[in-house]
N, C-alpha and C positions, 0 to 999 in steps of 0.2 A: 549577630549571626546566630542562627539556630541550626542544629545538626540532627540528622537521623542517626539511628544506631549504625555502627560500621558494618554490621552484618546485613543491613537492609538491601533488598534488590532495587530499591529506588531511594536515592539520596534526596531528602527534602530539607531545604534550608532557605533562609533569607539572607541576602547580601545587599545592604542599602535599600534601594527601592525595588529590588529584584527578588521575585520568588523563583527559586531554582529547583528544577526537577531533573535529576540525572539518572538514567537507567543504569543500574549497577550490577550487571551480570555479564561482564566482558568475556568470560570464558565461553559463553554461548552467543557472542555478539549481541548481548542484551536482548535476547529473545523474550517475548512477553508471556507471562503466565497470569493466571487469574488474580493472584495476590498483588502483582504489580499494577494491573489495571485498577484494582480497588484502591491501592495506595495513591496513585496519581489522581483518581477521582476525588478521594477524600481531601487531598491537598488543595485541589482547585475549588472545591466547595468551601473549604475553610478560608481561602484567600479572597473569595468573591466579595466579601464585605469588610476585608481588612484594609484600612486606609493606608497602612504602611507599605503594602505591596501594590505597586503601580504597574509593573510589567512582570510577565511570567516567561521564563526561559526553559525550554525542554531540550535536552541533549543526551548523549550517551557516554559512558565511561569507556576509556581505552581508545586505541587508534584504528581498530578494525572496522568499526561501524557504529552508527547510532542504534540500529535495531534490525536484526535479521528477519523479524517476523514473529508470528505466534508459535506456540509450542505444539507443533503438529504431531510429534510423537505422543504427547499427552492426549491429543484429540483422537488419535488412532486407538489408544488404550481404552478411552471412554466408549468409543463406538463398538469395538469388538466385545467389550464387557457388558454391553447393553445399557450403558449409563448415558444415553443420549440427552437426558434432561440436564446433565452437567455441561455437556457441550453447548446446549441452548443457553444456559445461564451465562457461560463465558461470552458467547457471541453477543448476547443482549447487553452485557456490561461493557464490552469493548466498543460496540457501536454507539452506545449512549455516551461514552467518553469521546469518541470521534465527533459526535454532534456537539458535545459540550465545548470542545476546543474551538470548533467553528463559530459557535454562538457566544463565546465568552465575552463579558463586558469589558474586560481589560485586555490590552494587547498581548497576544501570545507570540513569542518568537521561538522558532525551532531551528536547530542546526543539524541538518542531515549530512553529517560528515562521514565518509566511508560507506559501508554497506547499509542501505536503508531499503528494506523490502517488505512487501506484504503489510503486516501490522505496523511496521515502522513507517510506512507511507501513510497509514491511518493516523498516526500521531503527528507526523511532520506536514502532511499535505493540505491540511485544512486550517492551519494557523493563519493569523493575520500577516505575519512576516516570516517568510520561509527562506532559509539560507542553505546554500550548497557550497562545496569546495572543490578543489582539483582532485580530491580523493573520493568524491561522491560516486556512488553506484546505486541508482534507484531502479526498482523493478517491481512489477506485480507478477510473480512467477507461478501463480497457482495452477495454471494448466499443465505445468511440468509434473504435477502429482495427480492429474485427473480431476482437478477442482476448478474453481472459478474465482476471479478477483472479488474482494469484498472490502471492508473497512472504508467505504466511500471511494474505492479505487475506480469503480465504473463511472462515478460522477466526474472525476478528474480525466479519465480516459475519454469520456464522451465529449469533453470540451477541448481536447487537443486539436490542433489544426488538421484539416483534411481528414484522412483516414488513419492517421498515426495512432489514434485510440484503438481501433480494431487491430492494427499491427502489433502494438506493444501488449495489448490484452491477450491476444491469441498466442503470440510467440513467447511471451514472458521475457523478452529481451531487456537488457539493462540500458539505462540512460546514464551518461556522464552529467556533470554539473551544467554544462552549457546546454545539453539536450533538455534537461529538466526545466531550465528557465524558458527555453523555446516552447516546450509543450505545456507549460502552465502548472508544472508540479513544484516550482520554486520561483522566488522573486529576485533573489540577490546571490551573487557569487562573491564569496569572501575567501581569500587564501587561508589555508589551515593554520599557517604560522601567525595569523592576525586574530585568531579566535579568542585567545586569552585577553588580549587588549579590548576586543569588542565586548566580552562579558563584563570586564571591569567598567567600561564606559556605560553600559546599560545599567549597571548597579549604582554608579556614583556620579556620573556626569549630569550636571544640571542644565547645561546650555550646549546644544539645543535640547529641549526638554522631551521631544517626541522620539520614541524608539525608531521610527522609520527614518528620521533625519540622522540619528546616531549611526544606524546601519549604513547609510549612504556614505558616511565618512570612511568606511572600511571596504565598501563595495569596489570590485574591480571588474573589468571586462575580460571574460575568458576567451580562449581561442574559439573561433566560431564553430558551432555545431555542424557536423557534416550531413545531418539529416535532410536538409533541403535538396541535396543532390539526389536523394532517393525518393523524393516525394511523388514523382510522376508514376513510377511503377507501383509504389505502395498504394497511392490513391486509386489507380486503375484496378489493381487486383482486389484490394480490401473493401471496395465499394460493391462487390458482388453480393448477391442475395443470400448465398449459402456458403458453407465451408467448402463443399465440393467445387463450387464455381470459383471460389478464391484460389484453390489449388490448381484448377484448370488454367486460370489466367496466369498464375505464376509460372506454370510449365511452358506457356506459350510466349513468355516475355524473354527478351534477349538480355535484360539487365543481369550483370554478373551474380548479384545476390538473390535474384528471384528464385532460381532453381534450388539453392540451398534452403531458402525459406520454405519452399514446398516440401523438401525432404524433412525439415524439422516438423512441420505441421502433421505430416503423415506418420511421425513417430509418437505423437501425443494422443491423448485420449479423445476420440471423436466426440463423445458426449460433452466433455468439458469444453471443447472448442465451440460446439454448437450453442451451449448454454451461455458461454462468454460472449459470443457474437450477439446473441439476442439481448444480453444484459447491457452491453455497452450502448447498443442502439436504443434500448428503452431509456437508459439514463440520459442520453443526449436530449430527449424530449421532456424530461421531468423538470418540475419547477424548483426543486431545492435538494440539498444534500440528504435531508431526512427521508425524502421520498426514494432516493437512490438506495439508501441503507435498508429501507423496507424491502425493496426489490431484491437486494443482495441477500437479506435474511431469508426470504422465501426460497431462494435457490440453494443457499448453503444448507438449510435444514432439509431440503429435498435430497441433497447428496448424503447427508448424515443418516436420514431415515429410510430412503427408498432406492438409492443407487449404489452399486458396489465399487464404482471406480475410485472413489476417494480413498477408501481403505486399501484397495489394491495399489494405488499409486504411492501412498505413503509406505506401504510394505516394500514395494520394489525399489524405491529410491532411498529410503531412510532406515528401514528395519532390517530386511534381509540384504539389501543393497545388491541384488542380482541384476537390476536394471532391465528386467524382462517382464514388464507388467502385462497382464492379460486383460485387455480392455473389453468392455461390453457396450456396444458392438466393437469388433476388433478393427474395423476399417471405416474410413470416412464414407465410402460408397455404400455401406450398410446402414447409414443413418436414416431414420424415417423422415418424411417430410415434416416440417415444423418441429424439428428435433428439440428446440428449446422450450416448447410450449408447456410441457408438464412441469418443469422446474419453475417457470414464470408464474404458473397458475396455482402452485402449491400454497396451502394455507397452514402455516405452522401455529401450534398452540404451546405456550401463550404467545400473543403477538409481541412484536418488537417494542413498540411504544404504546 
C-alpha cells in the first residue's frame, strides 16, 4: 500500500490491484478545487501504464457525500477580481479530467454515496462502473445560482428517458439512488453498509476477476423510483420549445407537482434556464462526451465573461445569503427569442481541447 500525505485533499494509494482516489475534504463535502483536480489527474496518468493497478476506485471521505461540487465561492472571487483566466484554467482542467475518466483504458469504479452534485457528478457519472447507495443524492443544481450544468452533465441529462433531462437540468432537483439508475446517472445500487466489503473485494478478490462481476455480488434492487408516475406531465411540459411555454404548460396541468415546479422555475434566473434548455437539447444530438463538454465550456465562459447572473446568483445564495438575486432579465417573459443562442455561439479563448 502507498499513502498520500495525511493533509492531502485527495488520498492517493494502492491496495492490491486497486488504485484508490478518495476526495479528502469532508468539512466541505469534498468540494473540488483546482489542486484536487490536478492531483486526481496526475494519479490517473501515473496509473495508466502501471501494471500493478488494474482497477481505479474514486470515492469521498466522510458520510455526508462524495462531492458537493466545485468551489463556486472561489469562482466568484476570480470573476469579481477580473481573474477570468484562472476560472478558464480550472474549467479546462476539470473537463479534461471528466473526459479522461470516461476514456480511461482501465475500469474506473465510482461510489456516489451521499451528496454528489455538480462537479461530483462529473467525477462519478462518466466512469465505467457507477455505484449509488440508499444515501445518494445526485443533482445538477447550477440553475439555482443563475448558471448552467457542466462537467458533462448535459451529456447525461440529454440521454435520460423522455424529458427528464430537461426537468432535472432546469429545476436542479435531486435524484435518489433508484432515480439515478433509472435516468442513466448510475449503474448499480449497493447498500452503504456493504461498501467496505466491496472495496476489499475489488482490491483483493481474484475470482471473479472483472470488477463488473464483483460489483454484481454486492448489488441489490432498491425500492422502485417514483419518477415514472410523473413522466406524463413532465414529458408534456418539458417538451415545449421555450422556457415560457414550459411554464405555461405546467400552469395548465392538473398534476399536483406541476404548479410547484412552475413556481420554482419562475424563481430562478431566466437566462440560466434558457441556456440550460438549449444545452441539454444540443447535447442530446451530439456524438460524444467531448463534444458536450465543448458546448458546456462555451456557455460557462459566456457566463464568466459576458453575463452578470452567475456572479449575482453566487452572491445571493452563498456570499451575502440574502436569497434575493436580481436577475437580468428579471422574468421569463422578458427573455428574448432564441435566448440561449449567444451562449451557444460564444467562442472562448483558449479552446477547451
